[in-house]
Rosetta silent file (secondary structure, phi, psi, omega in degrees, C-alpha in Angstrom):
SEQUENCE: MFIVKVPQTNSEDEKGCERSGEEIIKELRKIAANESGNEIDVDSLDLEEIHLDNSDLKLSHDLIYRNSLEIFELKPKTIFLGGDHSITSPILTAFREYCENSKTEPRLVVFDSHPDCMETNGKFPTNTEWLRKLIEDGFPTENMLLVGIRNSNKNENNSLKENKIKIMRMNAITENLHEACDTIMEFSGGKELYVSIDISVLDSVFAPATHYHEAGGLSGREFLYIIQRINKIKNLRAIDIVEINEKKDKESKNMTIKLGAKIVSELIG
SCORE:     score description
SCORE:     0.000 S_00000001
   1 L     0.000  130.931  179.051  127.768   63.207   70.995 S_00000001
   2 E  -104.883  127.568  179.930  125.568   63.812   67.948 S_00000001
   3 E  -119.762  127.290 -176.699  126.466   66.772   65.714 S_00000001
   4 E  -124.465  124.672  174.407  124.032   68.016   63.072 S_00000001
   5 E   -84.011  130.549 -178.737  124.746   70.652   60.445 S_00000001
   6 E  -126.268   85.409 -169.420  121.710   72.852   59.770 S_00000001
   7 L   -83.818   55.494  179.581  122.687   75.109   56.826 S_00000001
   8 L   -99.681  136.021  164.853  119.688   77.454   56.822 S_00000001
   9 L  -135.771  136.349  178.132  119.717   81.180   56.145 S_00000001
  10 L  -123.278   26.933  177.120  116.523   83.083   55.417 S_00000001
  11 L  -144.824  140.800  178.156  118.000   86.543   54.929 S_00000001
  12 H   -60.259  -33.307 -179.756  120.319   87.959   52.278 S_00000001
  13 H   -63.289  -22.656 -173.655  122.354   89.585   55.063 S_00000001
  14 H  -101.171    6.851  178.954  123.179   86.148   56.451 S_00000001
  15 L   -58.342  127.276 -174.078  124.451   84.513   53.261 S_00000001
  16 L   118.439  -27.966  177.959  127.590   82.623   54.243 S_00000001
  17 H   -66.286  -27.600 -176.372  126.206   81.289   57.532 S_00000001
  18 H   -67.341  -17.614 -178.438  124.960   78.183   55.765 S_00000001
  19 H   -97.094   -4.445 -171.205  128.565   77.042   55.191 S_00000001
  20 H   -69.110  -34.148 -179.659  129.840   77.548   58.736 S_00000001
  21 H   -59.162  -46.442  178.952  128.927   74.083   60.047 S_00000001
  22 H   -62.686  -40.800 -179.187  131.106   72.364   57.460 S_00000001
  23 H   -69.304  -35.470  177.072  133.973   74.790   58.118 S_00000001
  24 H   -62.882  -41.995  178.715  133.731   74.286   61.896 S_00000001
  25 H   -63.321  -39.261  177.040  134.108   70.517   61.411 S_00000001
  26 H   -60.243  -43.449  179.366  137.196   71.121   59.222 S_00000001
  27 H   -70.435  -31.839  179.221  138.771   73.230   61.974 S_00000001
  28 H   -61.956  -31.417  178.331  137.763   70.694   64.608 S_00000001
  29 L   -64.265  -20.356 -178.625  139.996   68.168   62.834 S_00000001
  30 L   -88.778   -5.309 -179.836  142.978   70.390   63.661 S_00000001
  31 L   -96.096  113.521 -176.990  142.307   70.238   67.419 S_00000001
  32 L   -73.793  -38.126 -177.916  144.178   67.280   68.912 S_00000001
  33 E  -155.037  154.558  177.663  142.663   67.596   72.393 S_00000001
  34 L   -87.636 -173.750 -172.877  140.429   69.952   74.345 S_00000001
  35 L   -73.355  -11.149  173.289  141.400   71.856   77.486 S_00000001
  36 L   -88.783   -2.811 -179.087  140.572   68.879   79.700 S_00000001
  37 L    88.158    4.462  179.406  143.131   66.835   77.776 S_00000001
  38 L   -78.802  129.824 -179.322  140.520   64.671   76.053 S_00000001
  39 E   -67.084  144.149  178.848  141.517   63.685   72.527 S_00000001
  40 L  -107.134  113.784  178.286  139.322   64.890   69.685 S_00000001
  41 L  -118.344   96.929 -175.619  138.681   62.250   67.020 S_00000001
  42 H   -61.405  -35.870 -177.188  136.290   63.720   64.477 S_00000001
  43 H   -66.011  -19.242  178.939  135.979   60.426   62.582 S_00000001
  44 H   -89.961   -5.706 -178.427  134.495   58.795   65.686 S_00000001
  45 L   -79.364  155.162  176.214  131.784   61.453   66.025 S_00000001
  46 E   -90.888   99.497 -174.661  128.192   60.933   64.943 S_00000001
  47 E  -111.933  135.537  174.580  127.868   63.569   62.202 S_00000001
  48 E  -144.149  170.411  175.978  124.850   64.347   60.058 S_00000001
  49 E  -138.656  137.588  170.640  123.379   67.182   58.006 S_00000001
  50 L   -88.645  111.476 -175.009  119.807   68.261   57.401 S_00000001
  51 L   -80.090  121.351 -170.207  119.829   68.948   53.666 S_00000001
  52 L  -125.055  155.364  172.173  117.880   72.128   52.999 S_00000001
  53 L  -113.916  104.039 -174.643  116.725   74.326   50.144 S_00000001
  54 L   -70.804   -4.559  174.428  117.010   77.899   51.393 S_00000001
  55 L   -87.018   -7.658 -179.773  114.753   79.113   48.599 S_00000001
  56 L  -126.161   89.129 -174.102  111.846   77.174   50.145 S_00000001
  57 H   -64.617  -36.874 -179.745  111.428   78.304   53.752 S_00000001
  58 H   -63.449  -46.443  179.606  108.362   76.151   54.413 S_00000001
  59 H   -63.512  -43.997  179.972  110.119   72.991   53.313 S_00000001
  60 H   -62.364  -45.577  179.664  113.278   73.908   55.258 S_00000001
  61 H   -59.167  -45.825 -178.687  111.304   74.729   58.404 S_00000001
  62 H   -65.373  -40.115  179.870  109.404   71.441   58.206 S_00000001
  63 H   -65.465  -43.172  178.815  112.562   69.406   57.596 S_00000001
  64 H   -63.578  -44.844  179.568  114.372   70.984   60.558 S_00000001
  65 H   -59.867  -51.199 -175.296  111.340   70.446   62.798 S_00000001
  66 H   -65.682  -43.546  178.917  110.782   66.798   61.822 S_00000001
  67 H   -65.479  -39.843 -179.084  114.453   65.858   62.001 S_00000001
  68 H   -65.526  -41.686  179.372  114.900   67.636   65.340 S_00000001
  69 H   -60.824  -42.670  177.759  111.918   65.887   66.909 S_00000001
  70 H   -65.083  -39.928  179.449  113.339   62.517   65.899 S_00000001
  71 H   -62.014  -45.791 -179.381  116.775   63.521   67.215 S_00000001
  72 H   -63.004  -31.280  179.974  115.380   64.506   70.625 S_00000001
  73 H   -75.824  -24.767 -171.850  113.588   61.177   70.848 S_00000001
  74 H  -111.905  -28.734 -171.333  116.704   59.147   69.975 S_00000001
  75 L  -109.873  136.325 -178.748  119.828   61.070   70.982 S_00000001
  76 L   -74.788  -26.946 -176.523  120.861   61.986   74.542 S_00000001
  77 L  -156.554  130.755 -172.983  122.871   65.089   73.582 S_00000001
  78 E  -136.447  142.015  169.714  123.106   67.033   70.323 S_00000001
  79 E  -110.983  123.953  174.907  125.000   69.999   68.887 S_00000001
  80 E  -100.703  125.005  178.984  123.251   71.830   66.038 S_00000001
  81 E  -106.599  111.325  178.722  125.594   73.860   63.824 S_00000001
  82 E   -78.790 -179.289   13.125  123.847   76.677   61.933 S_00000001
  83 L    77.044  161.695  174.887  123.063   78.527   59.848 S_00000001
  84 L   -88.919 -177.825 -171.744  121.636   81.761   61.162 S_00000001
  85 H   -72.639   -8.179  177.050  119.521   82.075   64.305 S_00000001
  86 H   -65.602  -20.676 -179.861  116.301   81.317   62.438 S_00000001
  87 H   -65.044  -24.624 -174.689  117.156   77.592   62.732 S_00000001
  88 H   -68.932  -25.898 -178.621  116.427   77.767   66.461 S_00000001
  89 H   -62.744  -56.856  179.306  112.706   78.357   65.893 S_00000001
  90 H   -69.022  -30.583  178.490  111.799   74.947   64.381 S_00000001
  91 H   -64.889  -45.341 -179.213  114.340   73.139   66.571 S_00000001
  92 H   -72.464  -27.263  172.084  112.814   74.561   69.753 S_00000001
  93 H   -61.191  -43.387  177.387  109.303   73.869   68.486 S_00000001
  94 H   -67.713  -39.231 -179.072  110.363   70.233   68.281 S_00000001
  95 H   -63.188  -43.709  178.197  112.115   70.424   71.661 S_00000001
  96 H   -62.478  -42.828  179.197  108.999   71.760   73.365 S_00000001
  97 H   -64.176  -41.879  177.752  106.879   69.027   71.780 S_00000001
  98 H   -58.884  -45.189 -179.378  109.389   66.378   72.845 S_00000001
  99 H   -63.953  -40.558  177.914  109.274   67.660   76.438 S_00000001
 100 H   -63.419  -42.359 -179.165  105.474   67.679   76.438 S_00000001
 101 H   -66.604  -33.806 -177.662  105.377   64.111   75.081 S_00000001
 102 L   -94.657    5.303  178.708  107.895   62.904   77.658 S_00000001
 103 L    55.985   42.180  173.378  106.186   64.857   80.469 S_00000001
 104 L  -117.935  175.606 -176.421  109.336   66.853   81.213 S_00000001
 105 L  -118.883  130.232 -178.732  109.850   70.596   81.370 S_00000001
 106 E   -83.037  146.785  169.062  112.043   72.572   78.938 S_00000001
 107 E  -123.625  141.974 -179.841  114.581   75.205   79.939 S_00000001
 108 E  -128.170  122.764  172.172  116.099   77.619   77.436 S_00000001
 109 E  -115.818  123.511 -177.692  119.295   79.606   77.914 S_00000001
 110 E  -115.767  123.881  172.255  120.157   81.979   75.059 S_00000001
 111 E   -99.197  117.554 -174.670  123.538   83.658   74.665 S_00000001
 112 L  -163.135  152.790  174.254  123.092   86.658   72.389 S_00000001
 113 L   -84.559  -14.862 -179.639  123.870   90.353   72.126 S_00000001
 114 L  -129.542  152.607  179.696  120.249   90.993   71.049 S_00000001
 115 L   -78.936  -13.815  179.149  116.938   89.568   72.308 S_00000001
 116 L    55.617   43.495  179.152  115.663   88.744   68.781 S_00000001
 117 L  -115.352   31.713  174.930  112.163   89.868   69.710 S_00000001
 118 L   -64.664  153.265 -179.249  111.423   92.048   66.705 S_00000001
 119 L   -61.388  134.545 -176.632  107.815   91.931   65.551 S_00000001
 120 L   -77.477  141.429 -177.883  107.207   88.914   63.353 S_00000001
 121 L  -113.545    3.060 -179.158  106.261   89.495   59.735 S_00000001
 122 L  -170.182 -179.127 -176.807  105.450   85.966   58.676 S_00000001
 123 L   -70.501  -28.724 -176.075  105.033   82.316   59.629 S_00000001
 124 L  -112.666   98.800 -171.095  108.744   81.612   59.348 S_00000001
 125 L   -68.259  151.259  175.616  110.638   84.075   61.540 S_00000001
 126 L   -81.922 -176.341  179.862  114.014   85.548   60.666 S_00000001
 127 L   -69.682  -13.922  176.898  117.046   85.570   62.916 S_00000001
 128 L   -99.525   -1.636 -174.851  115.816   88.810   64.545 S_00000001
 129 L  -121.210  -10.966 -165.862  112.283   87.525   65.195 S_00000001
 130 H   -60.430  -37.985 -177.389  112.604   83.885   66.246 S_00000001
 131 H   -70.334  -38.290  177.092  112.352   84.377   70.023 S_00000001
 132 H   -61.161  -41.633  178.491  109.221   86.521   69.738 S_00000001
 133 H   -63.626  -39.726  178.342  107.625   83.811   67.568 S_00000001
 134 H   -61.384  -42.062  177.953  108.586   81.202   70.154 S_00000001
 135 H   -63.766  -46.953 -179.145  106.904   83.275   72.865 S_00000001
 136 H   -61.488  -30.464 -179.145  103.784   83.780   70.738 S_00000001
 137 L   -83.900   -1.623  170.828  103.605   80.019   70.137 S_00000001
 138 L   101.210   12.501  174.776  103.478   79.367   73.870 S_00000001
 139 L   -62.246  134.403 -175.429  106.969   78.348   74.971 S_00000001
 140 L   -62.847  111.166 -174.216  106.936   78.866   78.785 S_00000001
 141 H   -68.305  -24.152  177.455  108.562   82.263   79.255 S_00000001
 142 H   -68.688  -12.250 -179.537  109.344   81.595   82.920 S_00000001
 143 H  -103.293   19.424  179.094  111.741   78.939   81.613 S_00000001
 144 E  -112.377  140.384  172.819  113.781   81.361   79.473 S_00000001
 145 E  -135.347  121.814  177.511  117.024   83.106   80.389 S_00000001
 146 E  -100.650  127.258 -174.319  118.726   85.561   78.014 S_00000001
 147 E  -120.520  128.639  174.166  122.437   86.045   78.670 S_00000001
 148 E    92.663    8.347 -179.932  124.695   88.806   77.342 S_00000001
 149 E   -60.919  131.125  177.272  122.032   91.171   75.965 S_00000001
 150 L  -142.923    8.229  171.962  123.527   94.604   75.337 S_00000001
 151 L  -157.564  122.380  178.900  121.381   96.203   72.638 S_00000001
 152 L  -153.200  148.642 -179.134  117.594   96.083   72.276 S_00000001
 153 L   -90.037  176.820 -174.429  114.941   98.484   71.030 S_00000001
 154 H   -60.762  -44.918 -179.061  111.897   99.821   72.885 S_00000001
 155 H   -63.762  -39.599  177.895  109.446   97.286   71.454 S_00000001
 156 H   -64.932  -43.884  178.862  111.739   94.402   72.310 S_00000001
 157 H   -59.958  -41.215  178.595  112.221   95.699   75.848 S_00000001
 158 H   -63.202  -41.069  179.542  108.461   95.988   76.283 S_00000001
 159 H   -64.040  -41.916  179.632  107.974   92.420   75.058 S_00000001
 160 H   -64.032  -41.524  179.827  110.599   91.103   77.463 S_00000001
 161 H   -68.016  -45.177 -178.996  109.020   92.952   80.390 S_00000001
 162 H   -59.907  -35.678 -176.943  105.458   91.923   79.507 S_00000001
 163 L   -95.266    3.327  175.578  106.493   88.280   79.329 S_00000001
 164 L    52.934   45.500 -179.928  108.685   88.522   82.463 S_00000001
 165 L   -83.033  133.244 -179.125  111.654   86.958   80.717 S_00000001
 166 E   -73.125  137.446 -179.246  114.790   86.703   82.824 S_00000001
 167 E  -131.311  133.639  170.072  117.793   88.622   81.509 S_00000001
 168 E  -114.208  103.853 -175.696  121.432   88.536   82.546 S_00000001
 169 E   -80.300  164.733 -172.104  122.999   91.583   80.963 S_00000001
 170 H   -58.970  -39.622 -177.865  126.653   91.879   80.078 S_00000001
 171 H   -64.428  -31.941  178.343  127.597   94.137   82.979 S_00000001
 172 H   -69.428  -33.493  179.478  126.247   91.586   85.458 S_00000001
 173 H   -69.518  -47.628 -174.574  128.388   88.861   83.889 S_00000001
 174 H   -73.613  -20.757  175.407  131.621   90.803   83.903 S_00000001
 175 H   -64.366  -37.559  179.335  131.143   92.000   87.484 S_00000001
 176 L  -157.677   92.596 -175.421  131.466   88.404   88.671 S_00000001
 177 H   -62.283  -41.321 -178.371  131.865   85.703   86.024 S_00000001
 178 H   -64.531  -43.190  179.641  131.886   82.819   88.520 S_00000001
 179 H   -66.490  -37.423  177.593  128.697   84.001   90.200 S_00000001
 180 H   -61.114  -41.822  177.827  127.038   84.496   86.813 S_00000001
 181 H   -65.495  -38.492  176.454  127.822   80.877   85.924 S_00000001
 182 H   -59.077  -42.242 -179.862  126.430   79.736   89.267 S_00000001
 183 H   -64.164  -43.575  178.948  123.193   81.579   88.468 S_00000001
 184 H   -61.858  -43.827 -178.234  122.949   79.998   85.012 S_00000001
 185 H   -68.289  -37.638  176.940  123.533   76.526   86.427 S_00000001
 186 H   -64.743  -42.396  178.096  121.004   77.041   89.205 S_00000001
 187 H   -61.360  -36.548 -172.041  118.417   78.221   86.663 S_00000001
 188 H   -83.224  -12.619 -171.536  119.116   75.203   84.450 S_00000001
 189 L   -68.299  141.065  171.231  118.900   72.503   87.087 S_00000001
 190 L    80.727    2.002 -179.794  116.254   69.784   87.067 S_00000001
 191 L  -127.736  166.124  173.287  114.815   70.478   83.620 S_00000001
 192 E   -73.846  120.603 -170.131  115.587   69.465   80.044 S_00000001
 193 E  -105.416  131.242  171.883  118.085   72.140   78.971 S_00000001
 194 E  -119.438  131.214  179.437  118.564   73.701   75.539 S_00000001
 195 E  -118.392  125.556  178.503  121.350   76.257   75.049 S_00000001
 196 E  -111.723  126.144 -175.466  121.390   78.575   72.040 S_00000001
 197 E  -116.442  105.526  168.187  124.650   80.379   71.225 S_00000001
 198 E   -88.124  122.036 -172.538  124.604   83.366   68.902 S_00000001
 199 H   -61.541  -14.869  178.806  128.289   84.094   68.320 S_00000001
 200 H   -70.230   -7.988  175.003  127.553   87.836   68.615 S_00000001
 201 H   -64.568  -23.501  175.399  127.480   87.375   72.399 S_00000001
 202 E   -85.607  153.661  174.178  131.261   87.609   72.083 S_00000001
 203 L   -63.402  144.524 -176.242  133.009   90.867   71.378 S_00000001
 204 L   -65.788  -15.042  172.629  133.729   91.284   67.670 S_00000001
 205 L   -61.724  -34.488 -176.946  137.469   91.386   68.439 S_00000001
 206 L   -97.304  -25.102 -178.970  137.160   87.657   69.165 S_00000001
 207 L  -139.153   75.381 -174.357  134.347   86.766   66.759 S_00000001
 208 L   -75.294  -22.174 -171.097  134.365   89.240   63.859 S_00000001
 209 L   -89.453   66.540  173.558  132.549   87.100   61.276 S_00000001
 210 L  -144.830  158.351 -171.210  128.950   87.825   62.170 S_00000001
 211 L   -77.777  -43.593 -173.827  126.480   90.322   60.739 S_00000001
 212 L  -100.864   91.859  179.978  125.248   92.157   63.837 S_00000001
 213 L   -81.087  139.026  172.696  128.302   93.428   65.708 S_00000001
 214 L  -135.489  126.688  179.568  127.943   94.865   69.204 S_00000001
 215 L   -68.684  156.436  172.585  130.861   96.305   71.146 S_00000001
 216 L    82.794   28.681 -179.637  131.561   95.229   74.706 S_00000001
 217 L   -88.333 -174.391  178.661  130.938   91.499   74.463 S_00000001
 218 E   -69.236  153.065  171.744  132.535   88.542   76.181 S_00000001
 219 L   -82.319  164.049  176.405  136.108   87.553   75.472 S_00000001
 220 H   -60.751  -40.034 -179.516  136.873   84.158   74.004 S_00000001
 221 H   -64.970  -42.973  178.875  138.454   83.078   77.300 S_00000001
 222 H   -62.295  -42.023 -176.015  135.410   84.153   79.328 S_00000001
 223 H   -71.421  -37.240  177.587  133.019   82.331   77.037 S_00000001
 224 H   -62.654  -37.197  176.138  135.029   79.115   77.018 S_00000001
 225 H   -62.211  -44.661  178.760  134.919   79.140   80.808 S_00000001
 226 H   -60.258  -44.762 -179.512  131.127   79.520   80.695 S_00000001
 227 H   -62.890  -40.862  178.096  130.837   76.646   78.189 S_00000001
 228 H   -62.046  -36.919  177.192  133.029   74.410   80.344 S_00000001
 229 H   -70.004  -46.230 -178.413  130.732   75.087   83.296 S_00000001
 230 H   -62.228  -35.784 -177.635  127.536   74.534   81.293 S_00000001
 231 L   -65.998  -11.936  177.269  128.858   71.264   79.891 S_00000001
 232 L   -85.827   -8.457 -179.840  128.838   69.873   83.426 S_00000001
 233 L   -72.889  120.046 -172.430  125.046   70.205   83.644 S_00000001
 234 L   -65.386  -30.473 -176.139  123.713   66.639   83.545 S_00000001
 235 L   -94.386   17.790  176.210  120.397   67.540   81.918 S_00000001
 236 E   -69.875  115.461 -175.957  121.976   69.428   78.984 S_00000001
 237 E  -101.201  -33.908 -175.374  120.160   67.999   75.962 S_00000001
 238 E  -158.170  152.000  177.692  121.079   70.256   73.081 S_00000001
 239 E  -137.714  138.868  167.203  123.155   73.233   72.008 S_00000001
 240 E  -118.367  149.740  176.240  123.073   75.268   68.844 S_00000001
 241 E  -124.962  117.207 -170.672  125.854   77.524   67.551 S_00000001
 242 E  -134.186  169.356  173.446  124.645   80.098   65.035 S_00000001
 243 L    72.146   16.778  169.715  125.399   83.341   63.185 S_00000001
 244 L   -86.106  123.040 -176.417  128.989   82.506   62.223 S_00000001
 245 L  -104.634  103.536 -176.238  129.408   83.765   58.678 S_00000001
 246 H   -59.138  -36.398 -177.697  132.090   81.762   56.898 S_00000001
 247 H   -64.784  -33.368 -178.051  132.175   84.198   53.986 S_00000001
 248 H   -87.314   -3.096 -174.473  133.044   87.112   56.295 S_00000001
 249 H   -90.970   -6.546 -176.928  135.712   85.157   58.190 S_00000001
 250 H   -62.537  -40.471 -176.393  138.329   85.149   55.423 S_00000001
 251 H   -65.961  -26.205 -179.079  139.733   88.557   56.385 S_00000001
 252 H  -102.907   20.176  177.239  140.387   87.400   59.954 S_00000001
 253 L    56.157   43.592  175.917  141.998   84.095   58.903 S_00000001
 254 L    63.293   30.351 -178.524  139.013   82.029   60.074 S_00000001
 255 H   -58.844  -43.229 -176.479  139.199   83.366   63.629 S_00000001
 256 H   -72.312  -41.265  175.900  135.456   82.955   64.246 S_00000001
 257 H   -60.146  -42.934  179.909  135.283   79.493   62.684 S_00000001
 258 H   -63.036  -38.466  177.279  138.238   78.438   64.841 S_00000001
 259 H   -66.458  -40.297  175.917  136.465   79.713   67.941 S_00000001
 260 H   -58.785  -42.308  178.034  133.348   77.774   66.939 S_00000001
 261 H   -65.351  -38.136  178.237  135.453   74.618   66.630 S_00000001
 262 H   -63.341  -42.266  176.816  137.036   75.318   70.020 S_00000001
 263 H   -60.244  -45.925  179.341  133.575   75.603   71.597 S_00000001
 264 H   -61.023  -41.762 -178.951  132.540   72.304   70.028 S_00000001
 265 H   -61.394  -34.497  178.334  135.724   70.616   71.270 S_00000001
 266 H   -73.614  -29.232 -179.519  134.898   71.632   74.846 S_00000001
 267 H   -77.218  -30.993 -175.447  131.342   70.327   74.515 S_00000001
 268 H   -92.342  -12.010 -175.618  132.273   66.910   73.137 S_00000001
 269 L   -83.527    0.000    0.000  135.203   66.202   75.471 S_00000001
């Protein structure tokens, strides 16, 4: 398993997210074994960091893109630790290019409380715009599935409908968690799979250290079950975990960072 820290934030509201990758690794060292009983040895992991200057978005975007493309060409499975959700834009640009070069087809599953389809205001999208930019750049929308959406505005809803993007809303998940996982796995089969995890998909009771809180999210137990199921998908190529704000986690005794480490432990075991 290859783990890459991507400490990018391109919004003042997200300051603190750039430190979460390092803090997740620190907490991961405290986990002796995951829920399957597999021992966690952090020193044996392949760890790297893309060193970024958050005052230069063009340089950061290019560095994430170039490093990600090389990673997809060389590594069978990677976890990207953000950073805010803007990191997913250059990573997925590289992922799409990798799939085109290897004549495979990409699949994208996004766990988020919001669709992040706000109108783009520049070349380098923020954490609320990245998915819209991805759509505009030609990522195949029939290969996208948004999971856990529970708040979106009119323009975002129109964009999702126009592009016929599949959505699994929170009420559908909680009605039957096992069936929801079956649907996700069926959607993901046979293609190169990228999974993006915005920690706001969880209820803020379980993951308080994020900027955009939405009530009524998944519990930590429910999400760990979903991750355990997804980790069984053979064509899972990459996962990112974003929007954990280390600076905001102090009041909750690092609850969100600890959950991030727990998610990583289930993915690497």
